[in-house]
C-alpha positions as CSV (number, residue, x, y, z in Angstrom):
1,M,0.1,-0.1,-0.2
2,D,1.3,3.8,-1.1
3,S,2.2,5.4,2.2
4,A,0.3,8.3,1.2
5,E,-2.9,5.7,1.6
6,K,-1.3,4.1,5.0
7,Y,-5.0,5.5,6.6
8,P,-8.4,5.8,5.6
9,P,-9.9,8.8,5.5
10,M,-10.0,11.3,8.4
11,V,-11.0,14.4,9.5
12,P,-8.6,17.5,10.0
13,L,-9.2,18.8,13.7
14,V,-8.7,22.2,14.6
15,T,-5.1,23.5,15.6
16,E,-5.5,27.0,17.0
17,P,-8.1,28.7,18.2
18,W,-11.7,30.0,17.0
19,T,-14.3,32.9,17.2
20,I,-17.7,31.2,17.9
21,L,-18.9,32.2,14.3
22,Q,-16.0,29.9,13.2
23,S,-16.7,27.2,15.3
24,L,-20.5,27.3,14.3
25,K,-20.0,27.3,10.9
26,A,-17.8,24.4,11.0
27,A,-20.2,22.5,13.7
28,R,-22.8,23.1,11.1
29,R,-20.6,21.6,8.3
30,N,-19.2,19.0,10.2
31,L,-19.3,19.0,14.1
32,L,-16.0,16.7,14.1
33,E,-13.9,19.6,12.9
34,I,-14.7,21.7,15.8
35,I,-12.6,18.9,18.1
36,P,-9.3,20.4,18.8
37,E,-6.3,18.7,17.3
38,I,-4.7,18.3,21.3
39,A,-7.3,16.0,22.1
40,L,-5.8,13.1,20.2
41,H,-2.3,13.5,23.0
42,Q,-4.4,14.6,26.6
43,P,-7.2,13.5,28.9
44,I,-9.3,16.5,28.6
45,V,-9.6,20.1,26.8
46,S,-11.4,22.7,28.0
47,G,-12.4,26.2,26.7
48,K,-15.4,28.5,26.4
49,T,-17.1,29.8,22.9
50,G,-20.1,31.5,24.4
51,A,-20.0,28.9,26.8
52,R,-17.7,26.5,29.5
53,W,-17.4,23.4,27.7
54,H,-15.1,20.6,28.2
55,M,-13.6,17.4,26.5
56,V,-13.3,13.7,28.2
57,M,-11.0,11.1,26.5
58,D,-10.0,9.8,29.7
59,P,-11.8,6.4,30.5
60,E,-11.5,6.9,34.5
61,A,-13.3,10.1,33.6
62,L,-15.6,8.7,31.5
63,R,-17.0,5.8,34.1
64,L,-17.5,8.3,36.3
65,I,-19.5,10.6,33.8
66,L,-21.5,7.3,32.1
67,R,-22.1,5.1,35.1
68,D,-21.1,6.2,38.5
69,R,-22.3,9.5,38.2
70,L,-25.3,9.5,35.9
71,D,-27.5,11.6,37.0
72,D,-24.9,14.4,37.4
73,Y,-24.6,14.4,33.5
74,P,-27.9,14.1,31.7
75,K,-27.6,14.3,27.8
76,S,-27.3,18.3,27.1
77,N,-30.4,20.3,26.4
78,V,-28.8,21.2,22.4
79,T,-29.2,17.3,22.0
80,K,-32.5,16.7,23.6
81,N,-34.1,19.6,21.7
82,I,-32.3,18.5,18.3
83,L,-34.1,14.3,19.2
84,R,-37.1,15.9,21.2
85,P,-39.6,16.7,18.3
86,A,-39.3,13.7,16.5
87,I,-39.0,10.9,19.5
88,G,-40.2,12.6,22.1
89,D,-39.4,11.6,25.4
90,S,-38.5,8.0,24.4
91,L,-35.6,6.6,26.5
92,F,-33.5,7.8,24.0
93,V,-33.9,11.5,25.6
94,A,-35.9,10.5,28.9
95,E,-34.0,11.5,31.9
96,G,-34.6,10.4,35.9
97,A,-38.0,7.9,37.0
98,H,-39.7,8.6,33.6
99,W,-36.3,6.6,31.6
100,K,-36.0,4.3,33.8
101,W,-39.9,3.0,34.0
102,Q,-39.3,3.0,30.1
103,R,-36.6,0.7,30.1
104,R,-37.6,-1.5,32.9
105,A,-40.4,-2.0,30.1
106,A,-38.3,-2.0,27.2
107,A,-35.7,-4.3,27.9
108,P,-36.9,-7.7,27.9
109,V,-37.7,-6.9,24.0
110,F,-34.2,-7.2,23.6
111,T,-33.2,-10.6,25.4
112,H,-30.7,-12.9,23.2
113,R,-33.8,-14.9,22.6
114,N,-36.0,-12.4,20.9
115,I,-33.0,-10.8,18.6
116,S,-32.3,-14.5,17.5
117,N,-35.8,-15.0,16.7
118,L,-35.0,-11.7,14.5
119,S,-32.5,-13.4,12.6
120,P,-35.1,-14.7,9.8
121,V,-35.5,-11.0,8.8
122,M,-31.9,-9.9,8.4
123,E,-31.0,-13.1,6.7
124,A,-33.7,-12.1,4.0
125,A,-32.6,-8.7,3.8
126,A,-29.1,-9.6,3.2
127,D,-30.1,-11.8,0.4
128,R,-32.1,-8.9,-1.0
129,A,-29.3,-6.7,-1.1
130,C,-27.0,-9.3,-2.7
131,D,-29.8,-9.2,-5.4
132,R,-29.3,-5.4,-5.9
133,I,-25.8,-5.8,-5.7
134,A,-25.3,-8.7,-7.8
135,A,-26.8,-6.2,-10.7
136,Q,-24.4,-3.7,-10.7
137,K,-21.6,-6.2,-11.5
138,G,-18.6,-4.9,-13.3
139,R,-19.3,-1.2,-12.4
140,A,-19.5,1.0,-9.4
141,A,-22.3,0.8,-6.8
142,D,-23.0,3.3,-4.0
143,L,-23.2,0.6,-1.0
144,L,-24.3,3.5,1.3
145,E,-27.6,3.4,-0.4
146,E,-27.3,-0.2,-0.8
147,M,-26.7,-0.6,3.1
148,V,-29.1,2.0,4.3
149,K,-31.9,0.1,2.1
150,T,-31.2,-3.0,3.7
151,T,-30.8,-1.5,7.2
152,F,-34.7,-0.2,6.7
153,E,-36.1,-3.0,5.4
154,V,-34.9,-5.1,8.5
155,I,-35.5,-2.5,10.9
156,S,-39.1,-1.7,9.1
157,D,-40.1,-5.3,9.2
158,V,-39.3,-6.5,12.3
159,T,-40.9,-3.3,13.7
160,F,-43.9,-3.4,12.0
161,S,-44.0,-7.2,9.8
162,G,-44.9,-5.0,6.6
163,D,-48.1,-3.6,8.1
164,S,-50.0,-1.7,5.2
165,A,-50.0,1.4,7.2
166,F,-46.0,2.0,7.4
167,D,-44.4,2.7,4.4
168,S,-40.5,2.4,4.6
169,D,-39.8,4.7,2.0
170,V,-41.8,7.5,3.0
171,L,-40.5,6.9,6.8
172,Q,-37.4,7.3,5.0
173,K,-37.7,10.3,3.3
174,S,-39.4,12.3,6.2
175,F,-36.4,11.4,8.4
176,E,-34.1,12.6,5.5
177,I,-36.0,15.9,5.8
178,Y,-35.5,15.5,9.3
179,I,-31.9,15.5,9.4
180,D,-31.3,18.1,6.5
181,S,-33.7,21.0,8.2
182,T,-33.5,20.2,11.8
183,A,-30.6,18.2,13.6
184,K,-27.9,21.1,13.2
185,I,-26.7,23.3,15.8
186,S,-27.9,27.0,16.0
187,L,-25.7,30.1,17.0
188,L,-28.3,30.2,20.4
189,D,-26.9,26.3,21.2
190,M,-23.7,27.4,21.4
191,L,-24.3,30.9,23.5
192,N,-26.3,28.4,25.5
193,A,-29.4,30.4,25.0
194,P,-32.7,28.7,27.1
195,D,-34.7,25.5,25.7
196,W,-37.8,28.4,25.3
197,V,-36.4,30.5,22.5
198,P,-36.8,29.2,19.0
199,R,-34.2,27.6,16.9
200,P,-35.9,29.0,13.6
201,G,-33.6,26.5,11.5
202,R,-35.8,23.5,13.0
203,M,-39.2,25.2,12.3
204,F,-38.5,23.4,8.8
205,G,-38.1,19.5,9.5
206,S,-41.9,19.7,11.0
207,V,-43.7,18.4,8.3
208,G,-41.3,15.8,8.0
209,I,-42.1,15.4,11.6
210,K,-45.6,15.0,11.8
211,R,-45.3,12.7,8.7
212,M,-43.2,9.9,10.6
213,K,-45.6,10.3,13.3
214,S,-48.8,10.3,11.9
215,M,-48.0,7.0,10.3
216,S,-46.3,5.3,13.4
217,D,-49.9,5.8,15.2
218,S,-51.9,4.6,12.6
219,A,-49.5,1.2,12.3
220,I,-50.0,1.5,16.2
221,E,-54.2,1.8,15.8
222,L,-54.3,-1.0,13.5
223,R,-52.3,-3.3,15.3
224,Q,-54.1,-2.8,18.1
225,R,-57.2,-3.7,16.2
226,K,-55.4,-7.0,14.4
227,G,-53.8,-7.9,16.7
228,G,-50.0,-9.5,15.9
229,G,-48.7,-12.8,14.2
230,D,-46.8,-15.7,15.5
231,I,-43.9,-14.2,16.2
232,P,-43.9,-11.2,18.1
233,D,-42.0,-8.3,16.3
234,L,-40.6,-5.3,18.1
235,L,-44.6,-3.7,18.1
236,D,-45.6,-6.8,20.0
237,L,-42.9,-6.9,22.6
238,L,-43.0,-3.3,23.4
239,M,-46.7,-3.3,23.4
240,E,-47.0,-6.3,26.1
241,G,-43.6,-4.9,27.9
242,E,-44.4,-3.6,31.2
243,D,-42.1,-1.8,33.6
244,P,-42.0,-5.1,36.5
245,E,-42.0,-2.8,39.5
246,T,-44.5,0.0,38.9
247,K,-46.6,-2.6,36.2
248,R,-47.0,0.9,33.7
249,K,-47.0,0.0,30.2
250,M,-46.2,2.2,27.6
251,N,-49.3,4.6,25.9
252,N,-49.6,5.0,22.1
253,S,-47.8,8.0,22.4
254,E,-44.5,6.5,24.1
255,L,-45.1,3.8,22.3
256,R,-44.9,5.9,19.1
257,D,-41.8,7.9,20.2
258,N,-40.2,5.1,21.0
259,L,-40.9,3.5,18.1
260,L,-39.1,5.7,16.2
261,A,-36.5,5.9,18.2
262,F,-35.6,2.6,17.4
263,I,-36.5,3.0,13.8
264,V,-34.1,6.2,13.5
265,A,-30.9,4.7,15.6
266,G,-31.2,0.9,14.4
267,H,-31.2,1.4,11.0
268,E,-29.2,4.9,10.4
269,T,-25.9,3.6,12.5
270,T,-25.7,-0.1,11.9
271,A,-26.4,1.3,7.8
272,L,-23.4,3.3,8.2
273,T,-21.2,0.8,9.9
274,L,-22.1,-1.7,7.2
275,A,-21.1,1.1,4.5
276,W,-17.9,2.1,6.2
277,A,-16.8,-1.5,6.7
278,L,-17.4,-2.3,2.8
279,Y,-15.2,0.8,2.4
280,L,-12.4,-0.4,4.6
281,C,-12.7,-4.2,3.4
282,A,-12.2,-2.8,-0.1
283,F,-9.2,0.4,1.4
284,D,-7.6,-3.1,3.0
285,P,-8.1,-6.2,0.2
286,S,-6.0,-8.4,2.5
287,V,-8.6,-8.0,5.3
288,Q,-11.4,-8.3,2.9
289,E,-9.8,-11.7,1.8
290,K,-9.7,-13.1,5.2
291,V,-13.5,-11.9,5.8
292,R,-14.2,-13.7,2.7
293,H,-12.1,-16.6,3.6
294,E,-13.9,-17.2,7.4
295,A,-17.4,-17.1,5.7
296,Q,-16.9,-19.0,3.1
297,D,-15.6,-21.4,5.1
298,V,-18.7,-21.3,7.7
299,L,-21.3,-20.6,5.2
300,R,-20.7,-22.5,2.2
301,G,-22.7,-21.0,0.2
302,R,-25.4,-19.8,2.0
303,T,-26.9,-17.1,4.2
304,A,-24.9,-16.1,7.4
305,T,-28.0,-16.7,10.7
306,A,-27.6,-15.7,13.8
307,D,-26.0,-19.4,15.1
308,D,-23.0,-18.3,12.7
309,L,-21.9,-15.5,15.3
310,P,-19.7,-17.6,17.3
311,N,-18.2,-18.9,14.2
312,L,-17.1,-15.6,12.1
313,P,-14.9,-13.9,14.9
314,Y,-12.8,-12.0,12.3
315,T,-16.0,-10.9,10.8
316,R,-17.1,-9.4,14.3
317,Q,-13.3,-8.1,14.6
318,V,-14.0,-6.0,11.4
319,I,-17.1,-4.6,12.3
320,D,-15.2,-3.8,16.0
321,E,-12.3,-1.8,14.3
322,T,-15.1,-0.1,12.1
323,L,-17.2,1.0,15.2
324,R,-13.8,2.4,16.4
325,L,-12.7,4.6,13.6
326,Y,-15.7,6.0,12.2
327,P,-18.4,5.3,15.4
328,P,-22.0,6.3,14.6
329,A,-22.4,8.4,17.2
330,A,-19.2,10.3,17.0
331,F,-20.0,13.3,19.6
332,L,-21.8,12.8,22.6
333,S,-22.7,16.0,25.0
334,R,-23.7,16.1,28.5
335,T,-24.7,19.0,30.9
336,A,-22.7,19.1,35.0
337,Q,-25.7,19.2,37.2
338,K,-23.3,20.1,39.8
339,A,-20.1,21.5,40.8
340,D,-17.4,18.3,40.1
341,T,-13.8,17.6,39.2
342,L,-12.5,15.5,36.5
343,C,-8.7,14.9,35.3
344,G,-7.9,17.7,37.3
345,R,-10.1,20.2,35.6
346,E,-12.2,22.3,37.5
347,I,-15.9,21.4,36.2
348,R,-19.3,23.9,37.4
349,K,-22.4,23.4,37.7
350,G,-23.8,24.2,33.8
351,D,-21.1,23.5,31.9
352,T,-21.3,21.6,29.0
353,V,-18.9,18.1,28.7
354,A,-18.8,16.7,25.5
355,L,-17.3,12.9,24.8
356,P,-16.1,13.1,21.6
357,I,-16.1,9.4,20.8
358,Y,-14.4,10.4,17.5
359,A,-11.1,11.3,19.5
360,L,-11.6,9.1,22.2
361,H,-10.8,6.2,19.3
362,R,-8.6,7.6,17.8
363,S,-6.4,8.9,21.3
364,Y,-2.8,8.2,21.1
365,E,-2.5,7.5,24.9
366,L,-5.1,4.8,24.3
367,W,-4.1,2.9,21.3
368,D,-0.9,2.2,18.8
369,D,-1.1,3.8,15.3
370,P,-5.0,5.0,16.2
371,H,-5.7,6.1,12.4
372,A,-4.6,2.7,11.2
373,F,-7.6,0.5,10.1
374,D,-6.1,-2.9,12.2
375,P,-9.0,-5.6,13.5
376,N,-6.3,-7.5,15.0
377,R,-7.0,-4.9,18.1
378,F,-10.2,-6.9,18.8
379,A,-8.8,-10.4,18.4
380,P,-8.9,-12.6,21.9
381,G,-6.2,-11.7,24.7
382,H,-6.5,-7.6,23.7
383,D,-6.8,-5.8,26.9
384,I,-9.0,-2.9,26.1
385,D,-10.6,-0.7,28.5
386,R,-14.0,-1.0,28.6
387,F,-14.2,2.7,28.7
388,Q,-11.7,3.1,26.1
389,Y,-14.2,1.8,23.4
390,L,-17.2,2.9,23.4
391,P,-19.3,3.0,19.8
392,F,-22.4,2.5,22.4
393,G,-21.8,4.0,24.9
394,D,-21.8,2.2,28.5
395,G,-22.7,2.3,32.1
396,P,-27.1,2.1,32.7
397,R,-27.6,3.6,29.3
398,V,-25.5,1.6,27.1
399,C,-27.7,1.2,23.5
400,I,-30.4,-1.0,24.3
401,G,-29.6,-2.2,20.8
402,M,-26.6,-3.0,20.7
403,S,-26.8,-7.1,20.3
404,F,-29.5,-6.4,17.6
405,A,-27.0,-4.1,15.5
406,I,-24.1,-6.4,15.9
407,Q,-26.0,-9.1,14.8
408,E,-27.1,-7.9,11.9
409,A,-24.2,-6.4,11.1
410,V,-22.3,-9.5,11.0
411,I,-24.8,-11.5,9.0
412,V,-25.1,-8.8,6.4
413,L,-21.5,-8.7,6.2
414,A,-20.6,-12.1,6.2
415,T,-23.0,-12.9,3.9
416,I,-21.7,-9.9,0.9
417,L,-18.6,-10.7,1.2
418,S,-18.8,-14.6,0.5
419,R,-20.2,-13.6,-2.7
420,F,-18.4,-10.1,-3.4
421,R,-15.3,-9.0,-4.2
422,F,-15.2,-5.0,-3.3
423,T,-12.5,-2.8,-4.5
424,R,-11.9,1.4,-4.6
425,V,-13.2,3.7,-7.5
426,A,-10.1,6.6,-7.8
427,G,-11.1,9.4,-6.7
428,R,-14.5,8.6,-5.3
429,D,-13.1,7.7,-1.3
430,P,-16.3,9.0,1.3
431,K,-15.4,11.9,3.8
432,P,-16.6,10.9,7.1
433,V,-19.3,14.2,7.9
434,L,-21.2,14.6,11.6
435,I,-24.4,15.9,11.7
436,V,-26.4,13.7,13.9
437,T,-24.5,10.4,13.0
438,L,-21.0,10.2,11.4
439,R,-21.6,9.6,7.7
440,P,-19.8,9.0,4.6
441,D,-20.3,11.9,2.6
442,G,-20.1,11.3,-1.0
443,G,-21.4,7.6,-0.5
444,V,-19.4,4.7,-0.7
445,W,-18.6,4.3,-4.0
446,L,-17.3,0.6,-4.5
447,N,-16.6,-1.8,-8.0
448,V,-18.4,-5.2,-7.6
449,E,-16.9,-8.2,-8.4
450,P,-18.9,-11.4,-7.9
451,V,-17.0,-14.9,-6.2
452,D,-17.8,-17.8,-5.9
453,P,-19.5,-18.0,-2.4
454,T,-19.0,-21.7,-1.6
455,G,-15.0,-21.0,-2.2
456,Q,-14.3,-23.8,-4.4
457,R,-12.8,-22.0,-6.9
458,K,-10.5,-21.1,-4.6
459,T,-9.9,-24.2,-3.9
460,A,-9.7,-25.7,-6.8
461,E,-7.2,-22.8,-8.2
462,A,-4.9,-23.5,-5.0
463,A,-5.0,-27.2,-6.2
464,A,-3.8,-26.3,-9.8
């Protein structure tokens, strides 16, 4: 590999102090660009851009924020103001007692048994993705678009089981409108203006949000009238779920908000992980071949299932390393509720405490050659601090759908790479851009070449 291409695409970080307007312009273009480059070399960086802020990259401090002092560091108002219009006070946004009872009610939905039962939906979506990719043989295809379609099929099928009231294409378009018009940080956010001060840019996404909520309400009402199928889907499980302590169940608006949260998070983050993973496998053909050989040896031409996951360890390592380099939730934000000290730094009540996961995962203090793509970091026996690697967060608010996402990603990646070889398209490498999630700007364009999924041709050629 050319030394100039030793590393996959990175984001240029800040090397000098910026004004509020410079920071705002960068944040609206790509939130990662406001991270100081020095954050890759020290545990905490502090400053003031309208309001006081601290970026924390120290595992011990992150353990305090995310686990030991959870109530002292709730999600920031900026995060809530961006997410609440679409997903209400779902467990992704709620705090305190309201969050706790929702989490207890939803937790049984994501048991290992329930997630494994959803494997056939993921398998069918992987097969359809392969059919679409096969139609692109001999030319370049946008694998981001393909993975978005694949994961949206999965989340819509496991959520609503194909109910006629749910149109996944309409919901996806509405979500894109919401992201484009609503989810960017504003000057008022950076100045720490009160919540009641309107953010004009967020008013334009209301049409898309209303459409998303109306469609979900209709699907819930239809399910309540006709009942579920033989195998319960996500909506059935949420409707049945209750807080074991209070016996409280979700009402229709709470069901809707949590369903929308799962749909938005469940499809977007996994699609991005798969798209980045396919790009990285094209970036390093030796890694791609190792995944392919593993998948072909295990699958022998069939589609991966949940039962195959223990036999696909290297494929899982590739997913883990992809999530390190390009974590979908690459920048989290909290607001300190009381005075504290982190990494020897004074934290005042009201300070913004940012968790730049992108910087944490590329810290020179925590990782060897941090910008390099190396799935062997996650091989058995490698010691990684639990709060050094946070693609799904951690502590009580760790992503509830983590196992779902990992299962889906491994099934889809193993199936696709057992059937196709991908190479980069010259001049079309993606650029990492964070608005709400870390997306490959410009798509993931790769050349597509079908291969024998059984690996028999490979074996025959080796014997010859």
